[in-house]
Biopython code that builds the backbone (N, CA, C, O; Angstrom):
import numpy as np
from Bio.PDB.StructureBuilder import StructureBuilder

atoms = [
    (1, "MET", "N", (132.171, 128.478, 102.696)),
    (1, "MET", "CA", (131.219, 129.443, 103.235)),
    (1, "MET", "C", (130.252, 128.721, 104.170)),
    (1, "MET", "O", (129.688, 127.686, 103.816)),
    (2, "LEU", "N", (130.070, 129.272, 105.352)),
    (2, "LEU", "CA", (129.135, 128.697, 106.308)),
    (2, "LEU", "C", (127.738, 129.245, 106.062)),
    (2, "LEU", "O", (127.546, 130.447, 105.883)),
    (3, "VAL", "N", (126.763, 128.332, 106.058)),
    (3, "VAL", "CA", (125.364, 128.717, 105.860)),
    (3, "VAL", "C", (124.637, 128.466, 107.168)),
    (3, "VAL", "O", (124.744, 127.376, 107.730)),
    (4, "PRO", "N", (123.900, 129.453, 107.663)),
    (4, "PRO", "CA", (123.156, 129.229, 108.902)),
    (4, "PRO", "C", (122.232, 128.017, 108.753)),
    (4, "PRO", "O", (121.651, 127.796, 107.691)),
    (5, "LEU", "N", (122.105, 127.245, 109.821)),
    (5, "LEU", "CA", (121.305, 126.034, 109.791)),
    (5, "LEU", "C", (119.872, 126.313, 109.341)),
    (5, "LEU", "O", (119.297, 125.520, 108.595)),
    (6, "TRP", "N", (119.292, 127.421, 109.778)),
    (6, "TRP", "CA", (117.899, 127.699, 109.427)),
    (6, "TRP", "C", (117.740, 127.952, 107.936)),
    (6, "TRP", "O", (116.652, 127.758, 107.392)),
    (7, "LEU", "N", (118.814, 128.386, 107.259)),
    (7, "LEU", "CA", (118.727, 128.586, 105.812)),
    (7, "LEU", "C", (118.880, 127.279, 105.042)),
    (7, "LEU", "O", (118.378, 127.152, 103.926)),
    (8, "SER", "N", (119.562, 126.319, 105.629)),
    (8, "SER", "CA", (119.808, 125.069, 104.925)),
    (8, "SER", "C", (118.688, 124.052, 105.111)),
    (8, "SER", "O", (118.658, 123.035, 104.418)),
    (9, "HIS", "N", (117.780, 124.309, 106.025)),
    (9, "HIS", "CA", (116.684, 123.375, 106.270)),
    (9, "HIS", "C", (115.699, 123.420, 105.102)),
    (9, "HIS", "O", (115.372, 124.507, 104.625)),
    (10, "PRO", "N", (115.212, 122.253, 104.624)),
    (10, "PRO", "CA", (114.315, 122.212, 103.472)),
    (10, "PRO", "C", (113.056, 123.052, 103.636)),
    (10, "PRO", "O", (112.537, 123.587, 102.657)),
    (11, "TYR", "N", (112.561, 123.174, 104.865)),
    (11, "TYR", "CA", (111.329, 123.946, 105.087)),
    (11, "TYR", "C", (111.481, 125.371, 104.599)),
    (11, "TYR", "O", (110.540, 125.949, 104.054)),
    (12, "HIS", "N", (112.666, 125.944, 104.790)),
    (12, "HIS", "CA", (112.867, 127.339, 104.430)),
    (12, "HIS", "C", (113.168, 127.521, 102.952)),
    (12, "HIS", "O", (113.246, 128.653, 102.474)),
    (13, "ARG", "N", (113.336, 126.435, 102.225)),
    (13, "ARG", "CA", (113.557, 126.552, 100.792)),
    (13, "ARG", "C", (112.245, 126.471, 100.027)),
    (13, "ARG", "O", (112.239, 126.554, 98.798)),
    (14, "CYS", "N", (111.148, 126.313, 100.728)),
    (14, "CYS", "CA", (109.840, 126.223, 100.093)),
    (14, "CYS", "C", (109.094, 127.536, 100.281)),
    (14, "CYS", "O", (109.426, 128.338, 101.153)),
    (15, "MET", "N", (108.101, 127.735, 99.464)),
    (15, "MET", "CA", (107.281, 128.929, 99.585)),
    (15, "MET", "C", (105.889, 128.506, 100.036)),
    (15, "MET", "O", (105.321, 127.554, 99.502)),
    (16, "SER", "N", (105.354, 129.199, 100.998)),
    (16, "SER", "CA", (103.971, 128.930, 101.372)),
    (16, "SER", "C", (103.108, 130.014, 100.753)),
    (16, "SER", "O", (103.572, 131.121, 100.480)),
    (17, "THR", "N", (101.859, 129.681, 100.540)),
    (17, "THR", "CA", (100.936, 130.633, 99.933)),
    (17, "THR", "C", (99.543, 130.396, 100.490)),
    (17, "THR", "O", (99.263, 129.342, 101.062)),
    (18, "ASN", "N", (98.693, 131.358, 100.324)),
    (18, "ASN", "CA", (97.309, 131.257, 100.756)),
    (18, "ASN", "C", (96.460, 131.248, 99.489)),
    (18, "ASN", "O", (96.518, 132.183, 98.691)),
    (19, "LEU", "N", (95.683, 130.205, 99.310)),
    (19, "LEU", "CA", (94.900, 130.044, 98.088)),
    (19, "LEU", "C", (93.418, 130.064, 98.430)),
    (19, "LEU", "O", (92.967, 129.322, 99.302)),
    (20, "ARG", "N", (92.674, 130.899, 97.754)),
    (20, "ARG", "CA", (91.227, 130.957, 97.962)),
    (20, "ARG", "C", (90.540, 130.359, 96.735)),
    (20, "ARG", "O", (90.726, 130.827, 95.611)),
    (21, "LEU", "N", (89.749, 129.322, 96.971)),
    (21, "LEU", "CA", (89.031, 128.656, 95.892)),
    (21, "LEU", "C", (87.551, 128.959, 96.009)),
    (21, "LEU", "O", (87.035, 129.152, 97.110)),
    (22, "ASP", "N", (86.858, 129.002, 94.860)),
    (22, "ASP", "CA", (85.410, 129.144, 94.946)),
    (22, "ASP", "C", (84.843, 127.823, 95.457)),
    (22, "ASP", "O", (85.542, 126.809, 95.465)),
    (23, "GLU", "N", (83.601, 127.828, 95.876)),
    (23, "GLU", "CA", (83.016, 126.654, 96.523)),
    (23, "GLU", "C", (83.023, 125.433, 95.610)),
    (23, "GLU", "O", (83.224, 124.312, 96.078)),
    (24, "ARG", "N", (82.806, 125.636, 94.317)),
    (24, "ARG", "CA", (82.796, 124.509, 93.379)),
    (24, "ARG", "C", (84.170, 123.837, 93.306)),
    (24, "ARG", "O", (84.270, 122.611, 93.342)),
    (25, "ALA", "N", (85.223, 124.647, 93.203)),
    (25, "ALA", "CA", (86.584, 124.107, 93.137)),
    (25, "ALA", "C", (86.971, 123.460, 94.465)),
    (25, "ALA", "O", (87.614, 122.410, 94.482)),
    (26, "ALA", "N", (86.583, 124.084, 95.572)),
    (26, "ALA", "CA", (86.899, 123.536, 96.895)),
    (26, "ALA", "C", (86.230, 122.175, 97.081)),
    (26, "ALA", "O", (86.843, 121.245, 97.607)),
    (27, "ALA", "N", (84.981, 122.059, 96.654)),
    (27, "ALA", "CA", (84.260, 120.787, 96.777)),
    (27, "ALA", "C", (84.911, 119.720, 95.891)),
    (27, "ALA", "O", (85.048, 118.569, 96.304)),
    (28, "ALA", "N", (85.307, 120.099, 94.688)),
    (28, "ALA", "CA", (85.956, 119.148, 93.778)),
    (28, "ALA", "C", (87.302, 118.694, 94.345)),
    (28, "ALA", "O", (87.667, 117.525, 94.222)),
    (29, "LEU", "N", (88.037, 119.618, 94.964)),
    (29, "LEU", "CA", (89.326, 119.273, 95.559)),
    (29, "LEU", "C", (89.133, 118.323, 96.733)),
    (29, "LEU", "O", (89.873, 117.348, 96.867)),
    (30, "ARG", "N", (88.140, 118.599, 97.592)),
    (30, "ARG", "CA", (87.858, 117.705, 98.723)),
    (30, "ARG", "C", (87.502, 116.304, 98.227)),
    (30, "ARG", "O", (87.966, 115.306, 98.778)),
    (31, "ALA", "N", (86.678, 116.238, 97.188)),
    (31, "ALA", "CA", (86.259, 114.941, 96.645)),
    (31, "ALA", "C", (87.446, 114.194, 96.036)),
    (31, "ALA", "O", (87.577, 112.984, 96.222)),
    (32, "ALA", "N", (88.302, 114.902, 95.317)),
    (32, "ALA", "CA", (89.467, 114.263, 94.703)),
    (32, "ALA", "C", (90.427, 113.743, 95.769)),
    (32, "ALA", "O", (91.009, 112.669, 95.612)),
    (33, "ALA", "N", (90.593, 114.494, 96.846)),
    (33, "ALA", "CA", (91.471, 114.067, 97.928)),
    (33, "ALA", "C", (90.905, 112.820, 98.611)),
    (33, "ALA", "O", (91.644, 111.883, 98.911)),
    (34, "ALA", "N", (89.605, 112.813, 98.853)),
    (34, "ALA", "CA", (88.972, 111.659, 99.496)),
    (34, "ALA", "C", (89.058, 110.428, 98.591)),
    (34, "ALA", "O", (89.326, 109.324, 99.064)),
    (35, "LYS", "N", (88.834, 110.620, 97.304)),
    (35, "LYS", "CA", (88.857, 109.498, 96.355)),
    (35, "LYS", "C", (90.259, 108.917, 96.208)),
    (35, "LYS", "O", (90.424, 107.703, 96.095)),
    (36, "SER", "N", (91.264, 109.785, 96.209)),
    (36, "SER", "CA", (92.636, 109.324, 95.973)),
    (36, "SER", "C", (93.357, 108.902, 97.247)),
    (36, "SER", "O", (94.381, 108.221, 97.186)),
    (37, "GLY", "N", (92.824, 109.307, 98.410)),
    (37, "GLY", "CA", (93.503, 109.004, 99.662)),
    (37, "GLY", "C", (94.714, 109.883, 99.898)),
    (37, "GLY", "O", (95.563, 109.557, 100.728)),
    (38, "ARG", "N", (94.810, 110.987, 99.186)),
    (38, "ARG", "CA", (95.929, 111.916, 99.324)),
    (38, "ARG", "C", (95.406, 113.215, 99.912)),
    (38, "ARG", "O", (94.199, 113.459, 99.912)),
    (39, "SER", "N", (96.309, 114.047, 100.411)),
    (39, "SER", "CA", (95.882, 115.308, 101.013)),
    (39, "SER", "C", (95.561, 116.329, 99.926)),
    (39, "SER", "O", (96.044, 116.228, 98.798)),
    (40, "GLN", "N", (94.741, 117.307, 100.282)),
    (40, "GLN", "CA", (94.421, 118.386, 99.358)),
    (40, "GLN", "C", (95.691, 119.147, 98.989)),
    (40, "GLN", "O", (95.877, 119.539, 97.837)),
    (41, "GLN", "N", (96.557, 119.352, 99.971)),
    (41, "GLN", "CA", (97.798, 120.078, 99.735)),
    (41, "GLN", "C", (98.676, 119.339, 98.724)),
    (41, "GLN", "O", (99.282, 119.961, 97.852)),
    (42, "GLU", "N", (98.740, 118.038, 98.842)),
    (42, "GLU", "CA", (99.541, 117.236, 97.913)),
    (42, "GLU", "C", (98.986, 117.347, 96.489)),
    (42, "GLU", "O", (99.746, 117.476, 95.529)),
    (43, "LEU", "N", (97.661, 117.296, 96.359)),
    (43, "LEU", "CA", (97.042, 117.420, 95.039)),
    (43, "LEU", "C", (97.306, 118.795, 94.428)),
    (43, "LEU", "O", (97.566, 118.905, 93.230)),
    (44, "LEU", "N", (97.239, 119.842, 95.253)),
    (44, "LEU", "CA", (97.493, 121.191, 94.740)),
    (44, "LEU", "C", (98.938, 121.362, 94.303)),
    (44, "LEU", "O", (99.207, 121.955, 93.258)),
    (45, "ARG", "N", (99.883, 120.839, 95.108)),
    (45, "ARG", "CA", (101.298, 120.931, 94.720)),
    (45, "ARG", "C", (101.535, 120.212, 93.401)),
    (45, "ARG", "O", (102.251, 120.713, 92.535)),
    (46, "GLU", "N", (100.933, 119.037, 93.248)),
    (46, "GLU", "CA", (101.091, 118.283, 92.008)),
    (46, "GLU", "C", (100.508, 119.051, 90.821)),
    (46, "GLU", "O", (101.106, 119.075, 89.745)),
    (47, "ALA", "N", (99.353, 119.673, 91.010)),
    (47, "ALA", "CA", (98.721, 120.428, 89.921)),
    (47, "ALA", "C", (99.576, 121.625, 89.506)),
    (47, "ALA", "O", (99.728, 121.901, 88.316)),
    (48, "VAL", "N", (100.129, 122.328, 90.483)),
    (48, "VAL", "CA", (100.995, 123.479, 90.172)),
    (48, "VAL", "C", (102.246, 123.001, 89.441)),
    (48, "VAL", "O", (102.647, 123.598, 88.442)),
    (49, "ASP", "N", (102.859, 121.936, 89.929)),
    (49, "ASP", "CA", (104.052, 121.394, 89.273)),
    (49, "ASP", "C", (103.744, 120.977, 87.835)),
    (49, "ASP", "O", (104.528, 121.244, 86.924)),
    (50, "ARG", "N", (102.611, 120.328, 87.639)),
    (50, "ARG", "CA", (102.232, 119.880, 86.295)),
    (50, "ARG", "C", (102.010, 121.088, 85.385)),
    (50, "ARG", "O", (102.472, 121.098, 84.244)),
    (51, "TYR", "N", (101.303, 122.107, 85.885)),
    (51, "TYR", "CA", (101.032, 123.305, 85.088)),
    (51, "TYR", "C", (102.328, 124.010, 84.687)),
    (51, "TYR", "O", (102.444, 124.527, 83.576)),
    (52, "LEU", "N", (103.294, 124.025, 85.598)),
    (52, "LEU", "CA", (104.564, 124.699, 85.330)),
    (52, "LEU", "C", (105.582, 123.806, 84.619)),
    (52, "LEU", "O", (106.697, 124.241, 84.332)),
    (53, "GLY", "N", (105.200, 122.562, 84.338)),
    (53, "GLY", "CA", (106.103, 121.650, 83.651)),
    (53, "GLY", "C", (107.201, 121.104, 84.545)),
    (53, "GLY", "O", (108.250, 120.687, 84.054)),
    (54, "LEU", "N", (106.972, 121.102, 85.855)),
    (54, "LEU", "CA", (107.976, 120.633, 86.808)),
    (54, "LEU", "C", (107.703, 119.223, 87.294)),
    (54, "LEU", "O", (108.478, 118.669, 88.074)),
    (55, "ASP", "N", (106.612, 118.646, 86.842)),
    (55, "ASP", "CA", (106.230, 117.338, 87.369)),
    (55, "ASP", "C", (107.093, 116.231, 86.786)),
    (55, "ASP", "O", (107.622, 116.317, 85.678)),
    (56, "GLU", "N", (107.202, 115.194, 87.591)),
    (56, "GLU", "CA", (107.889, 113.996, 87.149)),
    (56, "GLU", "C", (106.831, 113.021, 86.641)),
    (56, "GLU", "O", (105.635, 113.236, 86.840)),
    (57, "ALA", "N", (107.259, 111.986, 86.007)),
    (57, "ALA", "CA", (106.319, 110.973, 85.540)),
    (57, "ALA", "C", (105.589, 110.389, 86.745)),
    (57, "ALA", "O", (106.210, 110.132, 87.776)),
    (58, "PRO", "N", (104.272, 110.174, 86.630)),
    (58, "PRO", "CA", (103.531, 109.630, 87.764)),
    (58, "PRO", "C", (104.006, 108.215, 88.093)),
    (58, "PRO", "O", (104.434, 107.466, 87.214)),
    (59, "SER", "N", (103.921, 107.872, 89.363)),
    (59, "SER", "CA", (104.318, 106.538, 89.788)),
    (59, "SER", "C", (103.301, 105.519, 89.283)),
    (59, "SER", "O", (102.200, 105.876, 88.865)),
    (60, "SER", "N", (103.683, 104.264, 89.328)),
    (60, "SER", "CA", (102.768, 103.212, 88.888)),
    (60, "SER", "C", (101.521, 103.197, 89.775)),
    (60, "SER", "O", (100.428, 102.894, 89.297)),
    (61, "ARG", "N", (101.675, 103.521, 91.063)),
    (61, "ARG", "CA", (100.526, 103.586, 91.967)),
    (61, "ARG", "C", (99.574, 104.697, 91.549)),
    (61, "ARG", "O", (98.359, 104.502, 91.507)),
    (62, "GLU", "N", (100.134, 105.866, 91.240)),
    (62, "GLU", "CA", (99.296, 106.991, 90.827)),
    (62, "GLU", "C", (98.573, 106.686, 89.516)),
    (62, "GLU", "O", (97.405, 107.042, 89.357)),
    (63, "ARG", "N", (99.258, 106.031, 88.576)),
    (63, "ARG", "CA", (98.613, 105.668, 87.309)),
    (63, "ARG", "C", (97.483, 104.665, 87.554)),
    (63, "ARG", "O", (96.406, 104.780, 86.969)),
    (64, "ALA", "N", (97.733, 103.684, 88.420)),
    (64, "ALA", "CA", (96.712, 102.686, 88.713)),
    (64, "ALA", "C", (95.502, 103.316, 89.400)),
    (64, "ALA", "O", (94.364, 102.942, 89.117)),
    (65, "LEU", "N", (95.740, 104.268, 90.296)),
    (65, "LEU", "CA", (94.631, 104.977, 90.952)),
    (65, "LEU", "C", (93.836, 105.779, 89.928)),
    (65, "LEU", "O", (92.606, 105.742, 89.922)),
    (66, "ALA", "N", (94.548, 106.509, 89.057)),
    (66, "ALA", "CA", (93.882, 107.348, 88.062)),
    (66, "ALA", "C", (93.043, 106.516, 87.093)),
    (66, "ALA", "O", (91.986, 106.960, 86.646)),
    (67, "GLN", "N", (93.510, 105.316, 86.771)),
    (67, "GLN", "CA", (92.786, 104.445, 85.830)),
    (67, "GLN", "C", (91.701, 103.627, 86.528)),
    (67, "GLN", "O", (90.937, 102.914, 85.875)),
    (68, "GLY", "N", (91.637, 103.730, 87.832)),
    (68, "GLY", "CA", (90.629, 102.986, 88.579)),
    (68, "GLY", "C", (90.964, 101.509, 88.724)),
    (68, "GLY", "O", (90.083, 100.699, 89.013)),
    (69, "LEU", "N", (92.223, 101.150, 88.528)),
    (69, "LEU", "CA", (92.626, 99.748, 88.634)),
    (69, "LEU", "C", (92.745, 99.288, 90.079)),
    (69, "LEU", "O", (92.554, 98.109, 90.378)),
    (70, "VAL", "N", (93.057, 100.206, 90.966)),
    (70, "VAL", "CA", (93.148, 99.886, 92.383)),
    (70, "VAL", "C", (92.316, 100.895, 93.169)),
    (70, "VAL", "O", (92.079, 102.018, 92.724)),
    (71, "LYS", "N", (91.892, 100.468, 94.326)),
    (71, "LYS", "CA", (91.096, 101.332, 95.189)),
    (71, "LYS", "C", (92.035, 102.176, 96.048)),
    (71, "LYS", "O", (93.058, 101.684, 96.526)),
    (72, "ALA", "N", (91.692, 103.424, 96.238)),
    (72, "ALA", "CA", (92.494, 104.315, 97.076)),
    (72, "ALA", "C", (92.468, 103.824, 98.514)),
    (72, "ALA", "O", (91.465, 103.273, 98.967)),
    (73, "PRO", "N", (93.571, 104.021, 99.233)),
    (73, "PRO", "CA", (93.578, 103.596, 100.635)),
    (73, "PRO", "C", (92.546, 104.377, 101.426)),
    (73, "PRO", "O", (92.307, 105.556, 101.163)),
    (74, "THR", "N", (91.944, 103.722, 102.381)),
    (74, "THR", "CA", (90.954, 104.400, 103.210)),
    (74, "THR", "C", (91.635, 104.972, 104.437)),
    (74, "THR", "O", (92.488, 104.322, 105.041)),
    (75, "PRO", "N", (91.260, 106.185, 104.805)),
    (75, "PRO", "CA", (91.851, 106.766, 106.006)),
    (75, "PRO", "C", (91.372, 106.011, 107.238)),
    (75, "PRO", "O", (90.341, 105.339, 107.215)),
    (76, "MET", "N", (92.140, 106.137, 108.306)),
    (76, "MET", "CA", (91.737, 105.484, 109.551)),
    (76, "MET", "C", (90.444, 106.115, 110.056)),
    (76, "MET", "O", (90.266, 107.331, 109.982)),
    (77, "LEU", "N", (89.570, 105.301, 110.554)),
    (77, "LEU", "CA", (88.286, 105.777, 111.058)),
    (77, "LEU", "C", (88.190, 105.515, 112.547)),
    (77, "LEU", "O", (88.719, 104.526, 113.055)),
    (78, "ASP", "N", (87.511, 106.408, 113.236)),
    (78, "ASP", "CA", (87.208, 106.192, 114.639)),
    (78, "ASP", "C", (86.022, 105.242, 114.689)),
    (78, "ASP", "O", (84.993, 105.511, 114.069)),
    (79, "VAL", "N", (86.142, 104.165, 115.394)),
    (79, "VAL", "CA", (85.055, 103.192, 115.466)),
    (79, "VAL", "C", (84.666, 102.947, 116.912)),
    (79, "VAL", "O", (85.438, 103.194, 117.838)),
    (80, "GLU", "N", (83.470, 102.464, 117.078)),
    (80, "GLU", "CA", (83.005, 102.079, 118.403)),
    (80, "GLU", "C", (83.620, 100.727, 118.741)),
    (80, "GLU", "O", (83.664, 99.845, 117.883)),
    (81, "PRO", "N", (84.093, 100.543, 119.959)),
    (81, "PRO", "CA", (84.638, 99.242, 120.325)),
    (81, "PRO", "C", (83.548, 98.176, 120.289)),
    (81, "PRO", "O", (82.420, 98.423, 120.713)),
    (82, "TRP", "N", (83.882, 96.998, 119.785)),
    (82, "TRP", "CA", (82.885, 95.934, 119.710)),
    (82, "TRP", "C", (83.070, 94.920, 120.823)),
    (82, "TRP", "O", (82.273, 93.992, 120.965)),
    (83, "ILE", "N", (84.114, 95.095, 121.606)),
    (83, "ILE", "CA", (84.307, 94.257, 122.783)),
    (83, "ILE", "C", (84.358, 95.181, 123.998)),
    (83, "ILE", "O", (85.090, 96.171, 124.006)),
    (84, "HIS", "N", (83.590, 94.856, 125.000)),
    (84, "HIS", "CA", (83.597, 95.642, 126.223)),
    (84, "HIS", "C", (84.140, 94.767, 127.349)),
    (84, "HIS", "O", (83.637, 93.670, 127.593)),
    (85, "LEU", "N", (85.155, 95.257, 128.021)),
    (85, "LEU", "CA", (85.775, 94.514, 129.110)),
    (85, "LEU", "C", (84.940, 94.640, 130.372)),
    (85, "LEU", "O", (84.289, 95.657, 130.610)),
    (86, "SER", "N", (84.974, 93.595, 131.168)),
    (86, "SER", "CA", (84.248, 93.649, 132.429)),
    (86, "SER", "C", (84.911, 94.674, 133.349)),
    (86, "SER", "O", (86.091, 94.991, 133.193)),
    (87, "SER", "N", (84.168, 95.169, 134.272)),
    (87, "SER", "CA", (84.652, 96.192, 135.181)),
    (87, "SER", "C", (85.896, 95.702, 135.912)),
    (87, "SER", "O", (85.911, 94.593, 136.446)),
    (88, "GLY", "N", (86.932, 96.522, 135.935)),
    (88, "GLY", "CA", (88.166, 96.172, 136.621)),
    (88, "GLY", "C", (89.164, 95.436, 135.747)),
    (88, "GLY", "O", (90.299, 95.226, 136.177)),
    (89, "THR", "N", (88.791, 95.033, 134.533)),
    (89, "THR", "CA", (89.705, 94.347, 133.622)),
    (89, "THR", "C", (90.263, 95.361, 132.619)),
    (89, "THR", "O", (89.527, 96.173, 132.057)),
    (90, "THR", "N", (91.569, 95.294, 132.412)),
    (90, "THR", "CA", (92.209, 96.189, 131.443)),
    (90, "THR", "C", (92.791, 95.365, 130.302)),
    (90, "THR", "O", (92.899, 94.143, 130.400)),
    (91, "THR", "N", (93.156, 96.027, 129.244)),
    (91, "THR", "CA", (93.791, 95.327, 128.128)),
    (91, "THR", "C", (95.132, 94.735, 128.569)),
    (91, "THR", "O", (95.560, 93.711, 128.037)),
    (92, "LEU", "N", (95.784, 95.362, 129.520)),
    (92, "LEU", "CA", (97.038, 94.811, 130.042)),
    (92, "LEU", "C", (96.785, 93.459, 130.711)),
    (92, "LEU", "O", (97.607, 92.549, 130.610)),
    (93, "ASP", "N", (95.643, 93.332, 131.395)),
    (93, "ASP", "CA", (95.282, 92.046, 131.996)),
    (93, "ASP", "C", (95.139, 90.969, 130.920)),
    (93, "ASP", "O", (95.518, 89.818, 131.140)),
    (94, "LEU", "N", (94.601, 91.334, 129.773)),
    (94, "LEU", "CA", (94.420, 90.374, 128.684)),
    (94, "LEU", "C", (95.755, 89.938, 128.098)),
    (94, "LEU", "O", (95.883, 88.819, 127.601)),
    (95, "LEU", "N", (96.734, 90.806, 128.154)),
    (95, "LEU", "CA", (98.051, 90.512, 127.597)),
    (95, "LEU", "C", (98.976, 89.820, 128.585)),
    (95, "LEU", "O", (100.064, 89.382, 128.211)),
    (96, "ASP", "N", (98.564, 89.716, 129.827)),
    (96, "ASP", "CA", (99.387, 89.105, 130.872)),
    (96, "ASP", "C", (99.448, 87.604, 130.658)),
    (96, "ASP", "O", (98.507, 86.882, 130.989)),
    (97, "ARG", "N", (100.573, 87.134, 130.096)),
    (97, "ARG", "CA", (100.720, 85.715, 129.777)),
    (97, "ARG", "C", (101.113, 84.882, 130.993)),
    (97, "ARG", "O", (100.937, 83.664, 130.984)),
    (98, "ASP", "N", (101.647, 85.522, 132.049)),
    (98, "ASP", "CA", (102.071, 84.779, 133.226)),
    (98, "ASP", "C", (100.912, 84.092, 133.924)),
    (98, "ASP", "O", (101.089, 83.023, 134.510)),
    (99, "SER", "N", (99.733, 84.685, 133.872)),
    (99, "SER", "CA", (98.585, 84.088, 134.554)),
    (99, "SER", "C", (98.087, 82.826, 133.827)),
    (99, "SER", "O", (97.376, 82.014, 134.418)),
    (100, "ASP", "N", (98.460, 82.661, 132.543)),
    (100, "ASP", "CA", (98.042, 81.475, 131.775)),
    (100, "ASP", "C", (98.931, 80.267, 132.054)),
    (100, "ASP", "O", (98.570, 79.142, 131.708)),
    (101, "ARG", "N", (100.063, 80.481, 132.661)),
    (101, "ARG", "CA", (101.029, 79.388, 132.849)),
    (101, "ARG", "C", (100.894, 78.727, 134.184)),
    (101, "ARG", "O", (101.635, 77.793, 134.488)),
]
sb = StructureBuilder()
sb.init_structure("model")
sb.init_model(0)
sb.init_chain("A")
sb.init_seg("    ")
for serial, (resi, resn, name, xyz) in enumerate(atoms, 1):
    if name == "N":
        sb.init_residue(resn, " ", resi, " ")
    sb.init_atom(name, np.array(xyz, "f"), 0.0, 1.0, " ", f" {name:<3s}", serial, name[0])
structure = sb.get_structure()
């Protein structure tokens, strides 16, 4: 039996939903996501799976994070550059090794 490609794609085998949380729960979810370095969506999927008994055993990384043994990864931050190039100089100029020889 042939199955249309759009039916066989994993995206279409999932269900999306719209969840409204009260401000207290939303704030707690944001804090948990920031502390764990995981997305809010990932935390919610895990909670639903756990509640329904569909969860797998947590990974060693997840256990270490939960026990506070390791620090959660920090998200990338936008930072101010601490080196300013002189006018007319580009980063490509800095990488040009031919001029050093």
